[in-house]
C-alpha positions as CSV (number, residue, x, y, z in Angstrom):
1,M,153.6,148.4,-11.0
2,A,156.6,146.3,-10.1
3,S,159.1,145.5,-12.9
4,F,162.4,143.9,-13.2
5,S,165.1,145.1,-15.5
6,N,166.4,142.7,-18.2
7,L,169.9,143.0,-16.6
8,T,168.5,141.9,-13.2
9,I,166.6,139.0,-14.6
10,G,169.7,137.9,-16.7
11,I,172.0,138.0,-13.7
12,A,169.5,136.1,-11.5
13,L,169.1,133.4,-14.2
14,A,172.9,133.2,-14.7
15,S,173.4,133.0,-10.9
16,F,170.8,130.2,-10.6
17,T,172.4,128.3,-13.5
18,T,175.9,128.7,-12.1
19,F,175.0,127.5,-8.6
20,Q,173.1,124.5,-10.0
21,L,176.1,123.6,-12.1
22,L,178.4,124.0,-9.1
23,F,176.2,121.8,-7.0
24,H,175.6,119.0,-9.6
25,V,179.0,118.9,-11.3
26,L,181.8,121.2,-10.2
27,S,181.7,120.6,-6.4
28,S,182.1,116.8,-6.6
29,W,184.7,117.1,-9.4
30,L,186.8,119.6,-7.3
31,S,186.3,117.9,-4.0
32,T,187.6,114.5,-5.1
33,R,190.8,116.2,-6.2
34,I,191.2,118.4,-3.2
35,T,190.4,115.9,-0.4
36,P,190.3,112.0,-0.8
37,G,187.9,111.9,2.1
38,F,185.1,113.1,-0.1
39,N,184.9,109.7,-1.8
40,N,184.3,107.9,1.5
41,L,181.3,110.0,2.4
42,S,177.7,108.6,2.2
43,Q,175.5,109.8,-0.6
44,K,173.5,111.9,1.9
45,R,176.6,113.6,3.1
46,K,177.9,114.2,-0.4
47,I,174.7,116.1,-1.1
48,E,175.2,118.3,2.0
49,W,178.9,118.7,1.1
50,N,178.0,120.0,-2.3
51,S,175.3,122.2,-0.9
52,R,177.8,123.8,1.6
53,T,180.4,124.2,-1.1
54,V,177.9,126.2,-3.1
55,S,177.0,128.2,0.0
56,T,180.6,129.1,0.7
57,F,181.2,130.2,-2.9
58,H,178.1,132.4,-2.8
59,A,179.1,133.9,0.5
60,L,182.6,134.9,-0.7
61,V,181.2,136.5,-3.9
62,V,178.3,138.5,-2.5
63,G,180.1,139.2,0.8
64,G,183.0,140.8,-1.0
65,F,180.7,142.8,-3.3
66,C,178.6,143.9,-0.3
67,L,181.6,145.2,1.5
68,Y,182.8,147.1,-1.6
69,I,179.4,148.8,-1.9
70,L,179.3,149.8,1.8
71,L,182.8,151.3,1.5
72,Y,182.7,153.0,-1.9
73,D,179.1,153.4,-3.3
74,D,178.4,156.9,-2.1
75,A,175.1,157.1,-3.9
76,V,173.4,154.3,-1.9
77,N,175.2,155.2,1.3
78,A,174.0,158.8,1.1
79,D,170.3,157.9,1.1
80,H,169.5,154.7,3.0
81,L,165.9,154.4,1.6
82,W,166.0,155.8,-1.9
83,G,169.7,155.8,-2.9
84,D,170.8,154.7,-6.4
85,P,170.2,150.9,-6.2
86,S,172.1,149.9,-9.4
87,M,175.1,148.2,-7.8
88,V,173.1,146.7,-5.0
89,Q,170.6,145.2,-7.4
90,L,173.5,143.4,-9.2
91,N,174.6,141.8,-5.9
92,I,171.1,141.0,-4.7
93,A,170.3,139.5,-8.1
94,I,173.2,137.1,-7.6
95,T,171.8,136.2,-4.2
96,T,168.3,135.8,-5.5
97,G,169.5,133.3,-8.0
98,Y,171.4,131.4,-5.3
99,L,168.4,131.5,-2.8
100,I,166.0,130.1,-5.4
101,S,168.5,127.4,-6.5
102,D,169.2,126.4,-2.9
103,L,165.5,126.4,-2.0
104,L,164.7,124.0,-4.8
105,L,167.6,121.8,-3.8
106,I,166.5,121.8,-0.2
107,I,163.0,120.7,-1.2
108,Y,164.2,118.1,-3.7
109,Y,166.8,116.6,-1.3
110,W,164.7,117.2,1.8
111,K,165.8,113.9,3.5
112,A,169.5,114.9,3.2
113,I,169.5,118.7,3.7
114,G,165.9,119.6,4.5
115,D,165.6,122.3,7.2
116,K,162.5,124.4,7.9
117,F,164.5,127.2,9.3
118,F,166.5,127.6,6.1
119,V,163.2,127.6,4.1
120,I,161.9,130.4,6.4
121,H,165.2,132.2,6.0
122,H,165.2,132.0,2.2
123,L,161.6,133.0,1.8
124,A,161.9,136.0,4.2
125,A,165.0,137.2,2.3
126,L,163.4,136.7,-1.1
127,Y,160.3,138.6,0.0
128,A,162.4,141.6,1.1
129,Y,164.7,141.5,-1.9
130,Y,161.7,141.6,-4.2
131,F,161.3,145.3,-3.3
132,V,164.9,146.1,-3.9
133,L,165.0,144.4,-7.3
134,S,161.6,145.5,-8.6
135,K,161.3,149.0,-7.2
136,G,164.8,150.0,-6.2
137,L,163.8,150.6,-2.6
138,L,165.9,150.1,0.5
139,A,169.0,149.2,-1.4
140,Y,171.3,150.2,1.5
141,F,169.5,148.0,4.0
142,G,169.2,145.1,1.5
143,N,173.0,145.3,0.9
144,F,173.7,145.7,4.6
145,R,172.0,142.3,5.4
146,L,174.5,140.6,3.1
147,L,177.3,141.3,5.6
148,A,176.0,138.2,7.4
149,E,177.5,136.1,4.6
150,F,181.0,136.6,5.9
151,S,180.3,134.0,8.7
152,T,179.1,131.3,6.3
153,P,182.5,129.9,5.2
154,F,183.5,129.3,8.8
155,V,180.2,127.6,9.6
156,N,180.6,125.4,6.6
157,Q,184.2,124.6,7.3
158,R,183.3,123.4,10.8
159,W,181.0,120.9,9.1
160,F,183.6,119.8,6.6
161,F,186.1,119.2,9.4
162,E,183.5,117.1,11.3
163,V,182.6,114.8,8.4
164,L,186.3,114.4,7.5
165,G,186.9,113.1,11.0
166,Y,188.9,115.9,12.4
167,P,188.9,115.8,16.3
168,K,187.1,118.6,17.9
169,S,190.3,119.3,19.9
170,S,192.4,119.6,16.7
171,K,194.2,122.9,16.2
172,A,192.4,123.5,12.8
173,N,189.0,122.9,14.4
174,I,189.7,125.1,17.4
175,I,191.0,128.0,15.2
176,N,188.0,127.8,12.9
177,G,185.6,127.4,15.7
178,V,186.8,130.6,17.5
179,L,186.9,132.5,14.2
180,M,183.4,131.3,13.4
181,T,182.0,132.4,16.7
182,V,183.7,135.8,16.5
183,V,182.9,136.6,12.9
184,F,179.3,135.3,13.3
185,F,178.8,137.6,16.3
186,V,180.4,140.7,14.5
187,V,178.5,140.4,11.2
188,R,175.1,139.1,12.5
189,I,174.7,140.2,16.1
190,G,177.2,143.0,16.7
191,V,175.7,145.0,13.8
192,I,172.2,144.8,15.1
193,P,172.3,148.1,17.1
194,M,173.8,150.0,14.1
195,Y,171.2,148.5,11.7
196,Y,168.2,149.2,13.8
197,S,169.3,152.7,14.8
198,R,169.4,153.5,11.1
199,V,166.0,151.9,10.7
200,I,164.5,153.9,13.5
201,S,166.1,157.1,12.4
202,S,164.2,156.8,9.1
203,F,160.8,156.5,10.7
204,G,158.5,159.5,10.1
205,T,160.7,160.9,7.3
206,E,159.3,161.8,3.9
207,G,161.3,159.0,2.3
208,F,159.8,156.5,4.7
209,Q,156.3,157.5,3.9
210,R,156.9,157.2,0.2
211,L,157.9,153.5,0.7
212,G,154.3,152.5,1.3
213,F,152.9,149.9,3.8
214,A,153.9,146.8,1.7
215,A,157.5,147.7,1.5
216,Q,157.6,149.0,5.1
217,S,156.2,145.8,6.5
218,A,158.3,143.6,4.3
219,W,161.4,145.4,5.4
220,I,160.7,145.4,9.2
221,I,159.2,141.9,9.4
222,S,161.9,140.2,7.3
223,S,164.6,142.0,9.4
224,V,163.1,140.9,12.7
225,V,162.6,137.3,11.5
226,L,166.1,137.0,10.2
227,D,167.6,138.5,13.4
228,I,165.6,136.2,15.6
229,M,167.1,133.3,13.7
230,N,170.6,134.8,13.9
231,L,170.2,135.1,17.7
232,M,169.1,131.4,17.9
233,W,172.0,130.3,15.8
234,M,174.4,132.5,17.9
235,V,173.3,130.7,21.1
236,K,174.0,127.3,19.5
237,I,177.4,128.4,18.1
238,T,178.4,129.9,21.4
239,K,177.5,126.7,23.3
240,G,179.4,124.6,20.9
241,C,182.5,126.8,21.1
242,Y,182.3,126.8,24.9
243,K,182.2,123.0,24.9
244,V,185.3,122.7,22.7
245,I,187.3,125.2,24.8
246,C,186.3,123.2,27.9
247,L,187.4,120.0,26.2
248,V,190.8,121.5,25.3
249,C,191.3,122.8,28.8
250,Q,190.4,119.4,30.3
251,N,192.9,117.7,28.0
252,K,195.6,120.1,28.9
253,A,194.9,119.6,32.6
254,K,195.0,115.9,32.2
255,T,198.3,116.0,30.3
256,H,199.8,118.3,32.9
257,R,198.8,115.9,35.7
258,E,200.3,112.9,33.8
259,L,203.5,114.8,33.4
260,C,203.6,115.7,37.1
261,F,203.3,112.0,38.0
């Protein structure tokens, strides 16, 4: 019988409340003081701005916690399937609160931020994290997936620059675009061989058999779905980065010709 600890439920609820407060109150309050351009945005874009602000904050919190666990939590790293899930459950409880909060906001503000791929992403992640939170299974792999959050701030910053009117050829946009492409590849695509090699190495083991079919299928299916989406996003990001680099090269060539004449 699946059960959630009081601590896990409390952290998830606190996380949900915090991210709702950040979206509805703190994001707008801070943004008007940090950048005057926020007040000039349409209501639709302000909604997306606040959503991305929350997303960035979540990514920084859980991404940092995730990296700490991977580096220093010997218990969960020693046993990828049944290692002590205590610290990982705290991190995933934070993410669960965020995912539920964001999912409700996406549905409520569908015309502004609705995206079927994000709905699929959130539901797939929540389904997999259910087994980590309720049964303490697969804590290592659940935490490993959170490495992907390190790319989120760069993706959101690209959008912030766009709505604030920064030219695509601006230095800030180019630097962020290159970093976004590199970091996205490293934490979402480059880690795929390592992730699935560890998945495959667990097949047939006694620990794998103990998981049961429900946990096994949730783990594998959610991983595949998330990585297919990551590959699709990687293609889009790479194409966008290539276009910006080409634009910069064309502008430099044009400037060079004008100087020559």
